[in-house]
SEDRENFI-342341 format. One line per field, with one value per residue (C-alpha): residue number from 1; residue in one letter; x, y, z. Coordinates in Angstrom, 2 decimals. Each point is the difference from the previous one (the first is absolute). Layout:
// SEDRENFI-342341
rovo = NUM	...
nuvo = A	...
c1 = X	...
c2 = Y	...
c3 = Z	...
// end
This chain:
// SEDRENFI-342341
rovo = 1	2	3	4	5	6	7	8	9	10	11	12	13	14	15	16	17	18	19	20	21	22	23	24	25	26	27	28	29	30	31	32	33	34	35	36	37	38	39	40	41	42	43	44	45	46	47	48	49	50	51	52	53	54	55	56	57	58	59	60	61	62	63	64	65	66	67	68	69	70	71	72	73	74	75	76	77	78	79	80	81	82	83	84	85	86	87	88	89	90	91	92	93	94	95	96	97	98	99	100	101	102	103	104	105	106	107	108	109	110	111	112	113	114	115	116	117	118	119	120	121	122	123	124	125	126	127	128	129	130	131	132	133	134	135	136	137	138	139	140	141	142	143	144	145	146	147	148	149	150	151	152	153	154	155	156	157	158	159	160	161	162	163	164	165	166	167	168	169	170	171	172	173	174	175	176	177	178	179	180	181	182	183	184	185	186	187	188	189	190	191	192	193	194	195	196	197	198	199	200	201	202	203	204	205	206	207	208	209	210	211	212	213	214	215	216	217	218	219	220	221	222	223	224	225	226	227	228	229	230	231	232	233	234	235	236	237	238	239	240	241	242	243	244	245	246	247	248	249	250	251	252	253	254	255	256	257	258	259	260	261	262	263	264	265	266	267	268	269	270	271	272	273	274	275	276	277	278	279	280	281	282	283	284	285	286	287	288	289	290	291	292	293	294	295	296	297	298	299	300	301	302	303	304	305	306	307	308	309	310	311	312	313	314	315	316	317	318	319	320	321	322	323	324	325	326	327	328	329	330	331	332	333	334	335	336	337	338	339	340	341	342	343	344	345	346	347	348	349	350	351	352	353	354	355	356	357	358	359	360	361	362	363	364	365	366	367	368	369	370	371	372	373	374	375	376	377	378	379	380	381	382	383	384	385	386	387	388	389	390	391	392	393	394	395	396	397	398	399	400	401	402	403	404	405	406	407	408	409	410	411	412	413	414	415	416	417	418	419	420	421	422	423	424	425	426	427	428	429	430	431	432	433	434	435	436	437	438	439	440	441	442	443	444	445	446	447	448	449	450	451	452	453	454	455	456	457	458	459	460	461	462	463	464	465	466	467	468	469	470	471	472	473	474	475	476	477	478	479	480	481	482	483	484	485	486	487	488	489	490	491	492	493	494	495	496	497	498	499	500	501	502	503	504	505	506	507	508	509	510	511	512	513	514	515	516	517	518	519	520	521	522	523	524	525	526	527	528	529	530	531	532	533	534	535	536	537	538	539	540	541	542	543	544	545	546	547	548	549	550	551	552	553	554	555	556	557	558	559	560	561	562	563	564	565	566	567	568	569	570	571	572	573	574	575	576	577	578	579	580	581	582	583	584	585	586	587	588	589	590	591	592	593	594	595	596	597	598	599	600	601	602	603	604	605	606	607	608	609	610	611	612	613	614	615	616	617	618	619	620	621	622	623	624	625	626	627	628	629	630	631	632	633	634	635	636	637	638	639	640	641	642	643	644	645	646	647	648	649	650	651	652	653	654	655
nuvo = M	K	E	A	S	E	E	K	L	A	S	V	S	N	L	V	T	V	F	E	N	S	R	T	P	E	A	A	P	R	G	H	R	L	E	D	A	H	H	H	P	E	C	R	P	P	R	S	P	G	P	W	E	K	L	N	V	G	E	A	M	G	S	E	P	R	T	V	S	G	R	Y	L	N	S	L	K	N	K	L	S	S	G	A	W	R	K	S	C	Q	P	V	T	L	S	G	S	G	M	Q	E	P	E	K	K	I	V	Q	E	L	L	E	T	E	Q	A	Y	V	A	R	L	H	L	L	D	Q	V	F	F	Q	E	L	L	R	A	A	R	R	S	K	A	F	P	E	D	V	V	R	V	I	F	S	N	I	S	S	I	Y	Q	F	H	S	Q	F	F	L	P	E	L	Q	R	R	L	D	D	W	T	A	N	P	R	I	G	D	V	I	Q	K	L	A	P	F	L	K	M	Y	G	E	Y	V	K	N	F	E	R	A	A	E	L	L	A	T	W	T	E	K	S	P	L	F	Q	E	V	L	T	R	I	Q	S	G	E	A	S	G	S	L	T	L	Q	H	H	M	L	E	P	V	Q	R	I	P	R	Y	E	L	L	L	K	E	Y	V	Q	K	L	P	A	Q	A	T	D	R	A	D	A	Q	K	A	L	D	M	I	F	S	A	A	Q	H	S	N	A	A	I	T	E	M	E	R	L	Q	D	L	W	E	V	Y	Q	R	L	G	L	E	D	D	I	V	D	P	S	N	T	L	L	R	E	G	P	V	F	K	I	S	F	R	R	K	D	P	M	E	R	Y	L	F	L	F	N	N	M	L	L	Y	C	V	P	R	V	I	Q	V	G	A	Q	F	Q	V	R	T	R	I	D	V	A	G	M	K	V	R	E	L	M	D	A	E	F	P	H	S	F	L	V	S	G	K	Q	R	T	L	E	L	Q	A	R	S	Q	E	E	K	I	S	W	M	Q	A	F	Q	A	A	V	D	Q	I	E	K	R	N	E	T	F	K	A	A	A	Q	G	P	E	G	D	T	Q	E	Q	E	L	Q	S	E	E	L	G	L	R	A	P	Q	W	V	R	D	K	M	V	T	M	C	M	R	C	Q	E	P	F	N	A	L	T	R	R	R	H	H	C	R	A	C	G	Y	V	V	C	A	R	C	S	D	Y	R	A	E	L	K	Y	N	D	N	R	P	N	R	V	C	L	H	C	Y	T	F	L	T	G	N	V	L	P	E	A	K	E	D	K	R	R	G	I	L	E	K	G	S	S	A	T	P	D	Q	S	L	M	C	S	F	L	Q	L	I	G	D	K	W	G	K	S	G	P	R	G	W	C	V	I	P	R	D	D	P	L	V	L	Y	V	Y	A	A	P	Q	D	M	R	A	H	T	S	I	P	L	L	G	Y	Q	V	T	V	G	P	Q	G	D	P	R	V	F	Q	L	Q	Q	S	G	Q	L	Y	T	F	K	A	E	T	E	E	L	K	G	R	W	V	K	A	M	E	R	A	A	S	G	W	S	P	S	W	P	N	D	G	D	L	S	D
c1 = 3.83	-0.86	3.14	-0.79	-3.67	1.07	2.41	-2.84	-2.24	2.70	0.32	-3.76	0.26	2.72	-2.36	-2.54	2.79	0.61	-3.61	-0.36	3.06	-1.37	-3.05	0.14	-0.19	-3.03	-1.91	-0.92	-3.22	-2.75	-2.68	0.73	2.62	0.23	2.12	-3.11	-0.41	1.90	-0.83	0.59	-2.74	-0.03	-0.18	-3.37	-3.26	-1.81	-2.29	1.25	-0.27	3.50	1.00	0.48	-3.77	-0.72	1.89	-1.78	-0.48	0.71	3.63	0.51	-0.79	2.58	2.34	3.18	1.20	0.02	2.89	0.80	0.82	3.53	-1.18	-2.12	3.02	2.31	-2.54	-0.18	3.99	0.29	-2.86	1.53	3.36	-0.95	-2.98	-2.25	-2.23	-1.73	-1.06	-1.94	-1.72	-2.03	-3.39	-3.32	-0.55	-2.66	-2.81	1.14	3.56	1.06	-0.90	2.15	3.38	2.81	1.39	-3.52	-0.37	3.21	-1.21	-3.33	2.06	2.03	-3.25	-1.65	3.25	0.04	-3.67	0.96	3.15	-1.84	-2.44	2.82	1.56	-3.36	0.03	3.53	-0.48	-3.64	-0.70	3.20	1.84	-3.05	-1.46	3.30	0.64	-3.53	0.75	3.36	-1.63	-2.83	1.81	3.54	0.88	2.55	1.64	-1.37	3.38	0.32	-3.04	1.39	3.30	-1.42	-2.13	2.65	-1.27	-2.94	-2.38	1.85	0.23	-3.62	-1.08	2.20	-1.38	-3.63	-0.19	2.37	1.31	-3.13	-2.45	2.40	0.51	-3.92	-0.61	2.60	-1.53	-3.35	1.20	2.00	-1.58	0.78	3.22	1.66	3.22	1.07	3.87	-0.90	-2.06	2.66	2.65	-1.97	-0.47	3.15	2.22	-2.30	0.69	3.44	-1.95	0.04	3.73	-0.96	-2.47	2.28	2.69	-2.03	-1.34	2.20	-0.26	-3.85	-0.05	2.06	-2.19	-3.29	1.52	0.99	-3.13	-2.26	1.54	0.40	-3.54	-3.28	-1.87	2.36	-0.51	-3.75	-0.39	2.21	-1.99	-3.35	0.94	1.74	-2.82	-2.27	-1.31	2.04	3.26	-0.69	1.24	3.40	2.53	1.19	3.43	-1.49	-1.60	3.22	1.92	-2.20	1.49	3.50	-1.12	-1.91	2.67	1.53	-3.57	-0.32	3.30	-0.87	-3.45	1.43	2.74	-2.55	-2.03	2.97	0.74	-3.57	-0.33	0.30	3.24	-1.71	-2.30	-0.22	0.55	3.26	2.34	-1.98	-0.38	3.69	0.55	-2.47	1.67	3.40	-1.73	-1.40	3.32	1.51	-2.64	0.80	3.80	-0.97	-1.82	2.76	2.40	-1.98	-0.26	3.85	0.50	-2.54	1.89	3.27	-1.26	-1.42	3.42	1.51	-2.60	0.49	3.64	-0.67	-2.19	2.52	2.79	-2.01	-1.11	3.37	0.45	2.01	0.26	-2.72	-0.71	-2.89	2.60	1.66	-0.52	0.53	2.13	0.64	-0.13	1.04	2.24	3.64	2.92	2.61	3.50	1.57	3.58	0.12	-2.52	0.32	-3.47	-1.91	-2.91	-3.43	-1.04	-2.62	0.31	-2.35	1.38	-1.45	0.70	2.23	0.78	0.77	-1.45	2.20	-2.27	0.03	-3.10	-1.37	-0.18	-3.40	-2.01	-2.33	-1.12	3.15	1.71	3.41	2.38	1.93	3.81	1.39	-1.29	2.30	-0.29	-0.36	2.09	3.58	-0.70	2.07	-0.97	2.26	0.27	2.00	2.09	-0.07	0.05	-0.96	-3.14	-1.35	-2.65	1.53	0.35	1.13	-2.10	2.24	-1.65	0.94	-1.37	1.06	1.22	-1.69	1.05	-3.13	-0.81	-3.07	-1.81	0.83	1.77	-3.05	-0.99	3.31	-0.16	-3.47	1.16	3.22	-2.28	-2.46	2.79	1.76	-3.36	-0.57	3.44	-0.15	-3.45	1.51	3.13	-1.90	-2.37	2.96	1.80	3.06	-0.08	3.22	0.46	2.85	-1.54	0.57	3.61	1.43	-1.96	2.49	0.73	-2.34	2.38	1.22	0.04	1.62	-1.81	1.81	1.77	-2.29	-3.03	1.43	-2.57	-2.59	-1.49	-0.19	2.64	-0.21	1.13	2.48	-1.31	1.73	0.92	1.48	3.05	2.31	2.15	-0.55	-0.11	2.14	2.75	-0.27	0.14	-2.28	-3.19	-0.90	-3.04	1.51	2.67	-0.49	-3.51	-1.80	-1.27	-1.29	0.96	-3.09	1.55	1.64	-1.52	3.37	0.24	2.71	1.14	-0.81	3.38	-0.31	-3.62	0.33	-0.87	-3.34	-1.06	-3.19	-1.70	-2.23	-2.31	-0.62	-1.16	3.62	0.05	3.37	0.66	2.71	2.50	3.54	3.13	-0.05	-3.44	0.56	3.01	-1.85	-3.39	1.42	3.46	1.52	3.38	0.50	3.47	0.31	-0.87	2.88	1.08	-1.05	2.40	1.80	-2.22	0.80	0.07	-3.27	-1.71	-1.84	-3.73	-1.94	-1.15	-3.39	-1.48	0.72	1.30	2.79	1.01	0.81	-1.72	-1.64	-2.31	-0.25	1.95	0.23	3.53	0.93	2.72	2.22	1.89	-2.43	0.41	-2.69	-1.04	-3.38	-1.70	-0.93	1.81	-0.72	2.62	1.05	2.35	0.13	0.05	2.82	2.04	-0.95	2.90	-1.08	-2.93	-1.27	-2.10	-2.27	-2.03	-2.79	-0.91	0.28	3.17	2.79	2.79	0.45	1.28	1.70	1.67	1.41	2.27	-1.39	2.91	1.51	-2.74	-1.63	-3.69	-1.27	-3.15	-0.72	-0.54	-2.16	-3.70	-0.85	0.38	-0.37	3.45	3.31	3.41	2.92	3.52	3.49	3.12	-1.64	-2.49	-3.69	-3.38	-3.28	-3.17	-3.48	-2.55	-3.68	-0.57	2.03	-0.66	1.58	2.88	0.71	0.21	2.27	2.31	0.30	0.60	2.76	1.65	0.12	1.55	2.55	1.10	0.59	-2.94	-1.50	-2.84	0.69	-3.34	-2.40	-2.37	2.31	0.05	-2.83	-1.29	-1.77	-3.81
c2 = 26.71	-3.54	-1.27	2.07	-1.17	-3.59	0.62	1.50	-2.91	-2.26	1.74	-0.47	-3.64	-0.23	1.56	-2.54	-2.58	1.57	0.01	-3.80	-0.71	1.65	-2.34	-2.49	-3.71	-0.19	2.44	-2.28	0.36	-2.27	-1.48	2.01	1.32	2.97	-1.42	0.54	3.61	0.87	3.65	2.76	1.21	3.61	-1.61	-1.81	2.11	1.34	-2.68	-2.78	-3.28	-1.76	-3.62	0.77	0.79	-3.72	-0.72	-1.34	2.66	-2.23	-0.65	3.68	0.57	-2.65	1.09	-0.31	3.23	-0.12	1.29	0.63	-3.46	-0.74	-0.61	3.16	2.27	-1.72	0.62	3.52	0.71	-1.74	2.34	3.12	-0.87	-0.80	2.52	-2.44	0.31	2.96	-1.96	-2.52	2.89	1.29	1.67	-1.08	1.48	2.58	0.10	1.89	0.22	-1.22	3.16	1.92	1.69	-2.25	2.72	0.44	-3.79	0.23	2.94	-2.02	-2.88	2.26	1.49	-3.42	-1.54	3.18	-0.46	-3.63	1.40	2.41	-2.53	-2.18	3.23	0.54	-3.49	0.22	3.36	0.23	-3.67	-1.96	2.96	1.56	-3.36	-1.05	3.43	-0.17	-3.30	1.08	2.78	-2.01	-3.10	0.96	-3.44	1.46	3.45	2.81	0.87	-3.57	0.80	3.29	-1.42	-2.81	2.39	2.82	3.03	-2.01	2.67	2.82	-2.29	-0.72	3.70	1.13	-2.68	0.15	3.89	1.22	-2.51	-1.99	2.94	1.88	-3.18	-0.26	3.63	-0.21	-3.26	1.58	3.05	-1.94	1.01	3.82	-0.53	-3.32	0.15	-1.66	1.07	3.37	-1.77	-2.43	2.50	2.00	-2.96	-2.18	1.67	-1.25	-3.57	0.36	-0.58	-3.72	-0.14	-0.03	-2.66	-2.17	0.37	-0.91	-3.08	-2.70	1.27	0.06	-3.74	-1.07	1.76	-1.48	-3.55	0.39	1.45	-2.29	-2.87	1.77	1.59	-1.93	3.11	1.38	-3.15	-0.11	3.59	-0.81	-3.21	1.57	2.71	-2.30	-2.33	2.97	0.70	3.07	-1.55	-2.70	-2.53	1.28	0.47	3.42	-0.97	0.06	3.40	1.53	-0.99	2.11	3.54	-1.72	-0.95	2.95	2.59	-2.61	-0.40	3.74	-0.03	-2.84	1.56	3.40	-1.34	-1.92	3.26	1.99	-2.71	0.04	3.86	1.35	1.80	3.35	-0.48	3.05	-2.15	-1.55	2.28	0.23	-3.94	-0.46	2.42	-1.82	-3.41	1.61	1.21	-3.41	-1.64	2.56	-1.23	-3.59	0.67	1.66	-3.36	-2.04	1.92	-0.76	-3.86	0.20	1.48	-2.61	-2.66	1.25	0.05	-3.42	-1.26	1.50	-1.42	-3.68	0.34	1.18	-2.85	-2.48	1.37	-0.66	3.71	0.94	3.81	2.33	-2.11	1.15	3.77	1.31	2.32	-3.00	-1.57	-3.74	-0.24	-3.73	-3.17	-3.73	-2.82	0.01	-2.25	1.41	-1.12	-0.86	0.70	-3.18	-2.58	-1.59	0.14	3.40	0.64	1.03	3.46	2.54	3.83	2.80	2.98	3.40	3.35	0.81	-3.34	-3.77	-2.45	-3.13	-2.81	-3.81	-2.26	-0.97	-3.71	0.31	2.57	0.97	3.47	0.96	-1.49	1.74	1.23	3.03	-0.63	3.29	3.47	1.51	3.65	0.85	3.27	-0.88	-3.57	-1.23	-3.07	-1.80	-3.22	-3.02	-2.03	-3.18	-3.24	-2.10	2.20	1.20	2.83	1.50	3.74	1.96	2.54	2.27	2.23	1.91	-2.59	-3.14	-1.51	-2.96	-2.37	-1.22	-2.45	0.11	-2.99	1.43	2.59	1.86	0.13	1.11	2.96	0.70	0.18	2.05	2.65	0.27	0.71	2.16	2.02	0.35	1.37	2.41	1.25	0.71	1.57	2.15	1.17	0.86	1.65	-2.05	-2.08	-0.98	-1.57	-2.44	-0.99	-3.73	0.61	-1.11	-2.29	-2.82	0.07	-2.65	-2.18	2.65	-1.56	2.43	3.33	3.25	1.17	3.01	-2.31	-2.23	-0.15	2.15	-2.98	-3.73	-1.85	-2.76	-3.14	-2.34	-3.47	-2.38	-2.72	2.88	0.14	-2.61	2.30	3.26	2.96	2.21	-2.31	-2.91	-2.71	-3.11	-0.51	-3.30	-1.12	0.21	2.67	2.36	0.55	2.40	3.39	2.98	3.54	2.10	2.97	-1.51	-3.47	-1.83	-3.57	0.21	-1.89	0.61	1.61	2.37	1.00	0.43	3.55	2.02	3.30	1.89	-0.12	2.53	-2.39	-1.96	2.87	0.68	-3.18	-1.85	-2.65	-2.55	1.63	-1.17	1.92	1.88	1.31	0.79	2.28	1.84	0.35	0.96	1.53	-2.01	-1.88	-2.89	0.07	-3.83	0.08	-1.32	1.26	-2.01	-2.71	-0.07	-1.50	-3.39	-1.15	-1.68	2.83	1.59	0.55	-2.53	2.74	-1.69	2.46	0.05	3.60	-0.96	-3.28	-1.25	-3.27	-1.43	-2.89	-3.31	-2.68	-3.77	-0.97	-3.48	-2.20	-0.19	3.17	2.15	-1.63	0.90	3.09	-1.54	-1.40	3.39	3.40	3.63	0.70	3.64	1.55	3.53	3.02	1.54	-3.31	-1.38	-2.67	-1.87	-2.42	0.32	-2.84	0.64	-2.02	2.54	3.09	2.57	-1.54	2.67	-2.67	-2.62	-3.58	-0.35	2.28	-1.20	2.27	-0.93	1.25	-2.88	-2.54	-2.08	-0.25	-3.70	-1.83	-2.32	-3.90	-1.19	-0.44	3.55	2.94	2.34	-1.10	1.88	0.16	2.28	-1.73	1.10	-1.77	-2.69	2.40	-1.24	1.56	-1.32	2.00	-0.64	2.62	-0.05	0.40	-0.53	3.77	1.05	-2.41	1.50	3.65	-1.32	-1.65	3.18	2.15	-2.41	-0.16	3.67	0.21	-2.85	1.93	3.26	1.83	2.78	2.46	3.47	1.38	-0.15	-2.31	-1.68	-3.77	-0.32	-3.79	-0.18	-0.43
c3 = -24.56	-0.82	1.96	3.06	-0.04	-0.31	2.96	2.07	-0.74	1.12	3.40	0.35	-0.72	2.81	2.17	-0.58	0.69	3.29	0.87	-1.08	2.22	3.04	0.31	2.77	-0.64	2.32	-1.95	-3.00	-1.63	1.15	-2.13	-3.06	-2.24	-2.46	-2.51	-2.52	0.62	-3.30	0.10	2.46	2.06	-1.35	-3.49	0.68	-1.05	3.13	1.51	-2.34	1.64	0.40	0.65	3.62	0.54	-0.42	3.21	3.22	2.64	2.58	-1.32	-0.45	3.55	1.20	2.78	-1.88	-1.63	-3.76	-2.04	-3.62	-1.70	-1.34	-3.50	-0.04	0.94	-2.50	-2.76	1.02	0.23	-3.50	-1.50	1.60	-1.37	-3.46	-0.56	-1.17	3.06	-1.49	-3.09	2.43	1.70	-2.82	1.19	-1.17	-3.50	-0.01	-2.52	-2.94	1.01	-3.36	-1.36	2.53	-0.75	1.27	2.44	1.39	0.81	1.91	2.02	0.56	1.25	2.32	1.26	0.79	1.68	2.16	1.02	0.95	1.78	2.03	1.09	1.44	1.61	1.60	1.31	1.29	1.63	1.16	0.76	0.97	1.51	1.85	1.25	1.35	1.64	1.67	1.39	1.36	1.86	1.26	1.26	0.39	-1.12	-2.44	-0.30	-2.17	-1.19	-1.50	-2.19	-0.97	-0.97	-2.01	-2.10	-0.12	-2.15	-1.65	1.08	-1.82	-3.20	0.15	0.31	-2.88	-2.46	1.20	0.28	-2.72	-2.50	-0.77	-0.26	-2.40	-2.15	-0.16	-0.85	-2.79	-1.67	0.29	-1.75	-2.50	-3.21	0.68	1.82	-1.09	2.27	3.20	0.28	1.77	2.69	0.85	-0.06	2.79	2.18	-0.65	2.57	2.67	-0.91	1.89	3.27	-1.18	1.16	3.63	-0.47	-2.01	2.56	2.71	-1.83	1.35	3.57	-0.44	-1.47	3.28	2.43	-1.86	0.42	3.48	1.30	-2.01	1.94	3.30	0.41	-0.50	-0.34	-2.52	-2.02	0.46	-1.37	-3.07	-0.72	0.29	-2.49	-2.33	-0.30	-1.24	-3.47	-0.22	0.88	-2.67	2.53	-0.63	2.82	1.46	-1.42	-3.51	0.23	1.65	-3.02	-2.32	0.73	-0.58	-3.55	-0.94	-1.11	-2.51	-1.33	-0.58	-1.86	-2.30	-0.87	-0.53	-2.17	-2.18	-0.19	-1.32	-2.52	-1.35	-0.26	-3.71	-0.75	-0.09	3.20	2.25	2.98	-1.07	1.78	3.23	-0.03	-0.40	2.78	2.12	-0.79	1.19	3.21	0.61	-0.39	2.46	2.49	-0.75	0.63	3.40	0.90	-1.40	2.21	3.09	-1.10	-0.37	3.52	1.38	-1.68	1.45	3.52	-0.48	-0.89	3.02	2.28	-1.41	0.38	3.72	0.67	-1.60	2.14	3.15	0.63	1.17	0.89	-1.87	-3.06	-2.35	-0.33	-2.02	-1.75	-1.34	-3.60	-0.47	-3.21	-0.12	2.02	-0.45	0.93	-0.49	1.11	2.61	-0.84	3.25	0.98	1.92	-1.42	-3.36	-1.18	-0.23	2.30	-0.93	1.10	-0.86	-0.91	0.32	-1.96	0.90	-1.38	3.16	1.47	-0.67	2.40	0.03	1.29	0.88	-0.37	3.35	0.75	1.78	-1.89	2.76	-0.57	-2.09	-3.12	0.43	2.61	-0.75	0.47	-1.36	-1.10	-2.56	-0.97	-3.63	0.52	-0.76	-1.39	-2.64	-2.51	-2.23	-1.77	1.22	-2.51	1.91	-1.86	2.90	0.75	-3.32	-0.21	3.15	1.04	2.82	2.11	2.21	2.54	3.12	2.22	-1.75	-3.23	-1.79	-2.58	-1.64	-2.77	-2.34	-1.65	-3.50	-1.84	-0.58	3.49	1.01	-2.47	1.12	3.71	-0.87	-1.99	2.79	2.63	-2.38	-0.59	3.67	0.46	-2.81	1.31	3.49	-1.42	-2.29	2.75	2.35	-2.89	0.48	-3.03	-1.39	-3.40	1.10	3.26	-0.91	-1.20	-3.32	-2.08	0.07	3.63	0.86	2.40	2.39	3.56	2.03	1.14	-0.62	2.93	0.50	0.17	2.74	2.91	-1.86	-1.85	0.34	-1.92	-2.23	2.03	-1.79	-0.01	2.36	-2.86	-1.97	2.15	2.01	1.73	2.04	-2.42	2.42	1.24	-2.62	2.74	-1.13	1.61	1.99	1.78	3.49	0.70	-2.83	-1.13	-2.40	1.11	-2.10	0.49	0.16	-1.56	-3.16	-0.28	-0.01	1.43	2.69	2.95	3.69	0.62	-2.89	0.76	3.91	-0.23	0.53	-1.85	-0.23	-3.35	-0.98	-2.44	3.34	2.03	1.41	1.70	0.73	-2.55	-0.56	-2.80	-1.18	1.09	-3.23	0.28	3.73	-0.79	-2.81	2.06	3.50	-1.06	2.73	-0.77	2.38	1.52	-0.28	-3.50	-2.00	-3.26	-2.99	-0.69	-3.56	-2.46	-1.04	-3.81	0.46	1.85	-3.03	-0.17	-2.11	-2.62	0.01	-2.51	-3.71	-0.06	2.33	-1.84	-3.53	0.91	3.21	0.70	1.85	-1.17	1.33	1.15	-0.97	1.43	2.85	-0.89	1.89	3.37	2.57	-1.76	-1.12	-3.18	-1.17	-0.34	-0.91	-2.74	-0.82	-2.55	1.27	-2.23	2.06	-0.11	-3.29	-0.13	3.38	0.73	3.52	1.43	3.22	2.04	-0.28	-2.27	2.88	1.65	0.53	-0.53	-2.61	0.86	-3.22	-2.49	-3.46	-2.21	-3.40	-2.04	-1.95	0.95	-2.87	0.09	-1.21	-0.32	2.87	-0.03	-2.77	0.79	1.63	-2.25	3.04	1.52	-0.72	1.44	0.61	-0.29	0.36	1.06	1.74	1.70	-1.08	1.12	-1.14	-0.34	-0.98	-1.06	0.33	-3.69	-3.19	-0.80	3.34	-0.52	-3.47	1.74	2.79	-2.68	-2.09	3.06	1.33	-3.60	0.07	3.39	-0.64	-3.11	2.08	-1.35	2.17	-0.77	-1.24	0.62	3.22	-1.84	-2.28	0.01	2.50	-0.29	3.37	0.34
// end
């Protein structure tokens, strides 16, 4: 019960925050502030003069609308959250109250605060509401409907408290000696407190309309200023008085909880009072649900504004789960690009920040459905904290700013996916595949064209992944197959096929995917030529190799192959070292049979250098770290001695 009560009070505090944020900068208090008003209006004894009554009436009649001060609202939030606000709102001690039972003092406090509260409700309904309604009817300067929306169901709340709740409390206290109980009264009337849900749900909208029409209509502002400067209002603004119904139910719960605690163990009212407390809590939950729904709609509206009010982007049925900046790993550019994500319960909005933020902060680049989405971690040393989001419309390689942020994003994505799958009753425990299968690059054949592939980055290959011809800047440039994501040359991707994930529009695909997707076999297509000794996939993943990593290639022995190579000892060919220009190349530029080679340390001065030597052949390598060099030396010595693994995971030394 205590935890739920604290959660409810936190939601009320959030509501106050929404109210505070909705104030316009122009509507600052003029000539006075309310920081010194330490207690709530309903906690003051009736007709007790407050510090605001010392204000100059001329200032109170100023033309600028007055709003709740920031310090006052922050103080109110802290008191609501901590529960300490009740202790600062003790009513005036009655004569002889020291002789009263503790529980009767609490009932007396409940009655006095209820009297003050009904007076404020009278001010809201019979003064503010009726005066503004009459002014709207007479002048037509502002619509009557605006006034009705601002005050919501305040008339029903006022009638309930003035005609039922307060009289019942008064009668019971008058008859306290003969019938010392209050639980049955509150049980009878507590269900009606659920009407507060409508008022609370409308509160944020009412605050917006109040700020808008105070600035827009001089007559509207004049009526408010006249009432606010009167003695009944205590020179407090309408916004202050509108907050009181929001705070009232938490007040009931605190008082009733203290009443139950002070009751003697054998008190006849204990069972009724406890049941009444549960009913008050239920009413609070009803209001809390309204607050939650209002906050959800407020979040959607804010996203709608930040996206430039684009149509068909934000729907009231959506729920915003997470938003924040990430980095997009580009398949062409070296440095990742800053992007912004909005994750909803049914879709992901992939956005870019606008250079000129006039009316909108972000532009939507891609909308990806959560249904069918897959999320997995990427083990990329160059881009730490990276993960993959694969949807039907597009696949994204993303990088978070920290490991914690990456885990948080992946959990949010997976929770959204699980919720969709559970709702559609299509949940499958193995939706993400085996746990260790984190580097799968190629889509399953049955998924070709149904979802956007993960594109292989340009720098990961130096040759076409279909024909193995090397790329160059003029005659053989890089292209991506839109079906499988491979980097291929123009000749191998000179085909078009309709892809379902792209609304069945024709897209550039490679010959392999074209044949699979269309069923057409081109007559001029030649049979694959016999694989050469160097035409072996680079086995970039640890489960396909005994050892793989980048090594620096030292000396003239390597010719024009470059200063660095992707070196692999494949699991299915454990006695040969293959050296590739890039991790995703389909053909190695060098292969070295390791059987019989000697592995020696390199020249003095650099402990990361080692050599392969046999019959005049000398190859020199340099690892990035001493630890990596040690693992390479061990792997090469095993291969040189003729050792090969007996089990699938035997002898795995790769990262």
